[in-house]
OpenMM code with the backbone's topology and positions (N, CA, C; nanometers):
from openmm import Vec3, app, unit

residues = "VAL ASP GLU GLY GLU SER VAL GLU ALA ALA LEU LEU ARG GLU VAL ARG GLU GLU ILE GLY LEU ARG LEU GLN ARG TRP GLU GLN VAL ALA VAL VAL PRO LEU LEU ASP GLN PRO GLN PRO ASN VAL SER PHE VAL PHE HIS PRO PRO PHE LEU TYR LEU GLY TYR VAL GLY PHE SER VAL ALA TYR SER PHE ALA VAL ALA ALA LEU ILE SER GLY MET PRO GLY LEU ILE GLN TRP LEU HIS ASP HIS ILE ALA PHE ASN PRO".split()
positions = [
    Vec3(-3.7141, 5.3694, -6.3649),
    Vec3(-3.5933, 5.4442, -6.3364),
    Vec3(-3.6325, 5.5687, -6.2583),
    Vec3(-3.5735, 5.5811, -6.1427),
    Vec3(-3.5983, 5.6999, -6.0623),
    Vec3(-3.5180, 5.8161, -6.1171),
    Vec3(-3.5604, 5.9358, -6.0807),
    Vec3(-3.4909, 6.0549, -6.1295),
    Vec3(-3.3496, 6.0591, -6.0731),
    Vec3(-3.2535, 6.0785, -6.1627),
    Vec3(-3.1136, 6.0837, -6.1223),
    Vec3(-3.0472, 5.9478, -6.1131),
    Vec3(-3.1201, 5.8406, -6.1408),
    Vec3(-3.0658, 5.7057, -6.1324),
    Vec3(-3.0303, 5.6568, -6.2723),
    Vec3(-2.9159, 5.5943, -6.2856),
    Vec3(-2.8764, 5.5427, -6.4168),
    Vec3(-2.9560, 5.4156, -6.4479),
    Vec3(-2.9545, 5.3776, -6.5746),
    Vec3(-3.0266, 5.2571, -6.6170),
    Vec3(-2.9651, 5.1335, -6.5519),
    Vec3(-2.8326, 5.1288, -6.5448),
    Vec3(-2.7655, 5.0139, -6.4838),
    Vec3(-2.8022, 5.0000, -6.3366),
    Vec3(-2.8041, 5.1134, -6.2648),
    Vec3(-2.8399, 5.1090, -6.1231),
    Vec3(-2.9853, 5.0658, -6.1050),
    Vec3(-3.0730, 5.1094, -6.1953),
    Vec3(-3.2135, 5.0691, -6.1869),
    Vec3(-3.2293, 4.9196, -6.2117),
    Vec3(-3.1559, 4.8643, -6.3068),
    Vec3(-3.1638, 4.7203, -6.3327),
    Vec3(-3.1106, 4.6403, -6.2146),
    Vec3(-2.9995, 4.6855, -6.1562),
    Vec3(-2.9459, 4.6170, -6.0393),
    Vec3(-3.0461, 4.6211, -5.9239),
    Vec3(-3.1109, 4.7353, -5.9036),
    Vec3(-3.2093, 4.7496, -5.7971),
    Vec3(-3.3291, 4.6582, -5.8211),
    Vec3(-3.3777, 4.6532, -5.9460),
    Vec3(-3.4937, 4.5691, -5.9778),
    Vec3(-3.4620, 4.4213, -5.9578),
    Vec3(-3.3442, 4.3790, -5.9989),
    Vec3(-3.3056, 4.2385, -5.9793),
    Vec3(-3.2987, 4.2070, -5.8306),
    Vec3(-3.2422, 4.2985, -5.7528),
    Vec3(-3.2309, 4.2761, -5.6096),
    Vec3(-3.3689, 4.2706, -5.5441),
    Vec3(-3.4607, 4.3601, -5.5833),
    Vec3(-3.5924, 4.3637, -5.5208),
    Vec3(-3.6813, 4.2472, -5.5637),
    Vec3(-3.6797, 4.2120, -5.6913),
    Vec3(-3.7718, 4.1099, -5.7425),
    Vec3(-3.7227, 3.9680, -5.7190),
    Vec3(-3.5941, 3.9454, -5.7392),
    Vec3(-3.5409, 3.8092, -5.7319),
    Vec3(-3.4705, 3.7833, -5.6000),
    Vec3(-3.4164, 3.8890, -5.5418),
    Vec3(-3.3420, 3.8718, -5.4184),
    Vec3(-3.1952, 3.8421, -5.4422),
    Vec3(-3.1501, 3.8585, -5.5631),
    Vec3(-3.0115, 3.8324, -5.5999),
    Vec3(-2.9365, 3.9644, -5.6027),
    Vec3(-2.8280, 3.9715, -5.5299),
    Vec3(-2.7523, 4.0969, -5.5221),
    Vec3(-2.6343, 4.0882, -5.6188),
    Vec3(-2.6403, 4.1641, -5.7242),
    Vec3(-2.5330, 4.1690, -5.8225),
    Vec3(-2.4334, 4.2771, -5.7825),
    Vec3(-2.3062, 4.2494, -5.8010),
    Vec3(-2.2037, 4.3451, -5.7620),
    Vec3(-2.1813, 4.4517, -5.8685),
    Vec3(-2.1858, 4.4110, -5.9925),
    Vec3(-2.1616, 4.5071, -6.0999),
    Vec3(-2.2400, 4.4648, -6.2235),
    Vec3(-2.2462, 4.5549, -6.3180),
    Vec3(-2.3183, 4.5324, -6.4422),
    Vec3(-2.2183, 4.5431, -6.5558),
    Vec3(-2.2083, 4.4386, -6.6372),
    Vec3(-2.1153, 4.4404, -6.7495),
    Vec3(-2.1928, 4.4339, -6.8795),
    Vec3(-2.1528, 4.5167, -6.9725),
    Vec3(-2.2120, 4.5126, -7.1051),
    Vec3(-2.1134, 4.4453, -7.1996),
    Vec3(-2.1654, 4.3591, -7.2846),
    Vec3(-2.0826, 4.2884, -7.3803),
    Vec3(-2.1166, 4.3407, -7.5187),
    Vec3(-2.0163, 4.3877, -7.5899),
    Vec3(-2.0378, 4.4388, -7.7250),
    Vec3(-2.0179, 4.3262, -7.8258),
    Vec3(-2.1038, 4.3188, -7.9242),
    Vec3(-2.0956, 4.2136, -8.0251),
    Vec3(-2.0010, 4.2540, -8.1379),
    Vec3(-1.9896, 4.3818, -8.1642),
    Vec3(-1.9086, 4.4284, -8.2769),
    Vec3(-1.7632, 4.3829, -8.2671),
    Vec3(-1.6965, 4.3869, -8.1500),
    Vec3(-1.5594, 4.3349, -8.1451),
    Vec3(-1.5501, 4.1865, -8.1801),
    Vec3(-1.6560, 4.1113, -8.1541),
    Vec3(-1.6539, 3.9698, -8.1923),
    Vec3(-1.6527, 3.9542, -8.3442),
    Vec3(-1.7151, 4.0476, -8.4148),
    Vec3(-1.7169, 4.0412, -8.5607),
    Vec3(-1.5885, 4.0947, -8.6226),
    Vec3(-1.5165, 4.1793, -8.5500),
    Vec3(-1.3944, 4.2396, -8.6032),
    Vec3(-1.2710, 4.1526, -8.5850),
    Vec3(-1.2859, 4.0354, -8.5297),
    Vec3(-1.1708, 3.9468, -8.5093),
    Vec3(-1.1206, 3.8963, -8.6428),
    Vec3(-0.9895, 3.8588, -8.6506),
    Vec3(-0.9373, 3.8055, -8.7771),
    Vec3(-1.0128, 3.6810, -8.8235),
    Vec3(-1.0506, 3.5950, -8.7292),
    Vec3(-1.1292, 3.4763, -8.7641),
    Vec3(-1.2515, 3.4715, -8.6730),
    Vec3(-1.3618, 3.5375, -8.7133),
    Vec3(-1.4803, 3.5357, -8.6266),
    Vec3(-1.5410, 3.3964, -8.6195),
    Vec3(-1.6244, 3.3770, -8.5214),
    Vec3(-1.6895, 3.2487, -8.5010),
    Vec3(-1.7748, 3.2140, -8.6230),
    Vec3(-1.7704, 3.0886, -8.6631),
    Vec3(-1.8405, 3.0444, -8.7834),
    Vec3(-1.9928, 3.0525, -8.7658),
    Vec3(-2.0411, 3.0516, -8.6428),
    Vec3(-2.1864, 3.0586, -8.6225),
    Vec3(-2.2436, 3.1939, -8.6637),
    Vec3(-2.1613, 3.2982, -8.6670),
    Vec3(-2.2095, 3.4279, -8.7143),
    Vec3(-2.2460, 3.4219, -8.8625),
    Vec3(-2.1833, 3.3313, -8.9351),
    Vec3(-2.2091, 3.3197, -9.0788),
    Vec3(-2.3292, 3.2299, -9.1054),
    Vec3(-2.3402, 3.1195, -9.0313),
    Vec3(-2.4420, 3.0199, -9.0617),
    Vec3(-2.5757, 3.0441, -8.9924),
    Vec3(-2.5784, 3.1174, -8.8836),
    Vec3(-2.7020, 3.1330, -8.8084),
    Vec3(-2.8129, 3.2024, -8.8872),
    Vec3(-2.7905, 3.3189, -8.9500),
    Vec3(-2.9028, 3.3849, -9.0197),
    Vec3(-2.9637, 3.3045, -9.1337),
    Vec3(-2.8838, 3.2431, -9.2231),
    Vec3(-2.9506, 3.1674, -9.3300),
    Vec3(-3.0244, 3.0439, -9.2795),
    Vec3(-2.9696, 2.9750, -9.1797),
    Vec3(-3.0387, 2.8574, -9.1270),
    Vec3(-3.1663, 2.8969, -9.0536),
    Vec3(-3.1634, 3.0083, -8.9851),
    Vec3(-3.2832, 3.0576, -8.9191),
    Vec3(-3.3917, 3.0872, -9.0224),
    Vec3(-3.3543, 3.1514, -9.1317),
    Vec3(-3.4500, 3.1843, -9.2377),
    Vec3(-3.5033, 3.0581, -9.3048),
    Vec3(-3.4160, 2.9615, -9.3343),
    Vec3(-3.4609, 2.8377, -9.3979),
    Vec3(-3.5570, 2.7597, -9.3085),
    Vec3(-3.5307, 2.7598, -9.1791),
    Vec3(-3.6222, 2.6928, -9.0874),
    Vec3(-3.7577, 2.7609, -9.0845),
    Vec3(-3.7563, 2.8926, -9.0838),
    Vec3(-3.8828, 2.9671, -9.0836),
    Vec3(-3.9620, 2.9411, -9.2113),
    Vec3(-3.8968, 2.9486, -9.3256),
    Vec3(-3.9650, 2.9269, -9.4532),
    Vec3(-4.0118, 2.7827, -9.4652),
    Vec3(-3.9275, 2.6893, -9.4240),
    Vec3(-3.9650, 2.5480, -9.4329),
    Vec3(-4.0882, 2.5150, -9.3515),
    Vec3(-4.0940, 2.5650, -9.2294),
    Vec3(-4.2105, 2.5367, -9.1462),
    Vec3(-4.3338, 2.6115, -9.1940),
    Vec3(-4.3177, 2.7302, -9.2479),
    Vec3(-4.4351, 2.8035, -9.2944),
    Vec3(-4.4947, 2.7389, -9.4194),
    Vec3(-4.4120, 2.6845, -9.5067),
    Vec3(-4.4638, 2.6149, -9.6251),
    Vec3(-4.5373, 2.4872, -9.5838),
    Vec3(-4.4768, 2.4090, -9.4952),
    Vec3(-4.5426, 2.2863, -9.4491),
    Vec3(-4.6723, 2.3181, -9.3751),
    Vec3(-4.6710, 2.4222, -9.2946),
    Vec3(-4.7911, 2.4621, -9.2217),
    Vec3(-4.9014, 2.5063, -9.3173),
    Vec3(-4.8671, 2.5810, -9.4205),
    Vec3(-4.9696, 2.6281, -9.5140),
    Vec3(-5.0308, 2.5113, -9.5915),
    Vec3(-4.9487, 2.4120, -9.6289),
    Vec3(-5.0036, 2.2942, -9.6958),
    Vec3(-5.0951, 2.2158, -9.6014),
    Vec3(-5.0564, 2.2025, -9.4750),
    Vec3(-5.1389, 2.1286, -9.3797),
    Vec3(-5.2715, 2.1990, -9.3557),
    Vec3(-5.2692, 2.3307, -9.3450),
    Vec3(-5.3936, 2.4057, -9.3270),
    Vec3(-5.4813, 2.3930, -9.4513),
    Vec3(-5.4211, 2.3974, -9.5695),
    Vec3(-5.4988, 2.3818, -9.6927),
    Vec3(-5.5627, 2.2433, -9.6999),
    Vec3(-5.4892, 2.1411, -9.6542),
    Vec3(-5.5457, 2.0061, -9.6550),
    Vec3(-5.6616, 1.9948, -9.5578),
    Vec3(-5.6495, 2.0580, -9.4429),
    Vec3(-5.7584, 2.0520, -9.3459),
    Vec3(-5.8806, 2.1287, -9.3939),
    Vec3(-5.8588, 2.2433, -9.4564),
    Vec3(-5.9708, 2.3233, -9.5049),
    Vec3(-6.0412, 2.2546, -9.6214),
    Vec3(-5.9633, 2.1947, -9.7128),
    Vec3(-6.0230, 2.1305, -9.8300),
    Vec3(-6.0821, 1.9941, -9.7981),
    Vec3(-6.0497, 1.9379, -9.6808),
    Vec3(-6.1046, 1.8080, -9.6431),
    Vec3(-6.0389, 1.6923, -9.7150),
    Vec3(-5.9140, 1.7053, -9.7495),
    Vec3(-5.8403, 1.5996, -9.8190),
    Vec3(-5.7379, 1.5371, -9.7234),
    Vec3(-5.7761, 1.4348, -9.6467),
    Vec3(-5.6810, 1.3742, -9.5528),
    Vec3(-5.5646, 1.3041, -9.6238),
    Vec3(-5.5838, 1.2673, -9.7494),
    Vec3(-5.4751, 1.2048, -9.8244),
    Vec3(-5.3602, 1.3009, -9.8482),
    Vec3(-5.3903, 1.4297, -9.8560),
    Vec3(-5.2862, 1.5295, -9.8749),
    Vec3(-5.1969, 1.5392, -9.7521),
    Vec3(-5.2535, 1.5213, -9.6359),
    Vec3(-5.1738, 1.5249, -9.5134),
    Vec3(-5.0761, 1.4080, -9.5115),
    Vec3(-5.1201, 1.2890, -9.5518),
    Vec3(-5.0293, 1.1735, -9.5577),
    Vec3(-4.9213, 1.1956, -9.6627),
    Vec3(-4.9563, 1.2533, -9.7764),
    Vec3(-4.8569, 1.2817, -9.8794),
    Vec3(-4.7526, 1.3817, -9.8279),
    Vec3(-4.7998, 1.4841, -9.7557),
    Vec3(-4.7067, 1.5809, -9.6981),
    Vec3(-4.6142, 1.5140, -9.5976),
    Vec3(-4.6695, 1.4283, -9.5154),
    Vec3(-4.5869, 1.3598, -9.4163),
    Vec3(-4.4806, 1.2738, -9.4834),
    Vec3(-4.5166, 1.2069, -9.5913),
    Vec3(-4.4204, 1.1218, -9.6611),
    Vec3(-4.3123, 1.2010, -9.7320),
    Vec3(-4.3433, 1.3211, -9.7815),
    Vec3(-4.2479, 1.3963, -9.8623),
    Vec3(-4.1756, 1.5076, -9.7868),
    Vec3(-4.2294, 1.5527, -9.6770),
    Vec3(-4.1655, 1.6638, -9.6042),
    Vec3(-4.0942, 1.6155, -9.4804),
    Vec3(-4.1530, 1.5215, -9.4065),
    Vec3(-4.0904, 1.4749, -9.2830),
    Vec3(-3.9657, 1.3932, -9.3170),
    Vec3(-3.8656, 1.4061, -9.2349),
    Vec3(-3.7392, 1.3351, -9.2567),
    Vec3(-3.7432, 1.2034, -9.1824),
    Vec3(-3.8071, 1.1048, -9.2459),
    Vec3(-3.8147, 0.9707, -9.1876),
    Vec3(-3.7183, 0.8792, -9.2610),
    Vec3(-3.6346, 0.8067, -9.1875),
    Vec3(-3.5414, 0.7147, -9.2573),
    Vec3(-3.6108, 0.5926, -9.3108),
] * unit.nanometer
topology = app.Topology()
chain = topology.addChain("A")
for resn in residues:
    res = topology.addResidue(resn, chain)
    for name in ("N", "CA", "C"):
        topology.addAtom(name, app.Element.getBySymbol(name[0]), res)
C-alpha cells in the first residue's frame, strides 16, 4: 500500500498489475446480515460440526495407522480398513 492509497485501491492496482484484469469496483460482502435473516441458510448450522467431525475422524484413523506402522503389525492396518472405511 502506497502512502495515501486506500487498501481497496491497492488491491485493485495489484490485481491489474499481476493478473492483467481490470476491476471496476471493489465490493465487500458482510456475513453478519446473512445470519440475521429470519431463516438463515441451513449450512451455517451444519458446517462447523461436520468440519470438526471430519477432522477428528481422520486424525483418529491416522493415529491408528501410524501406530500400526510403528509397531510393525500389518494386521492392524487391515482391521482398521475393515472397521473404519465405509465399504458396502
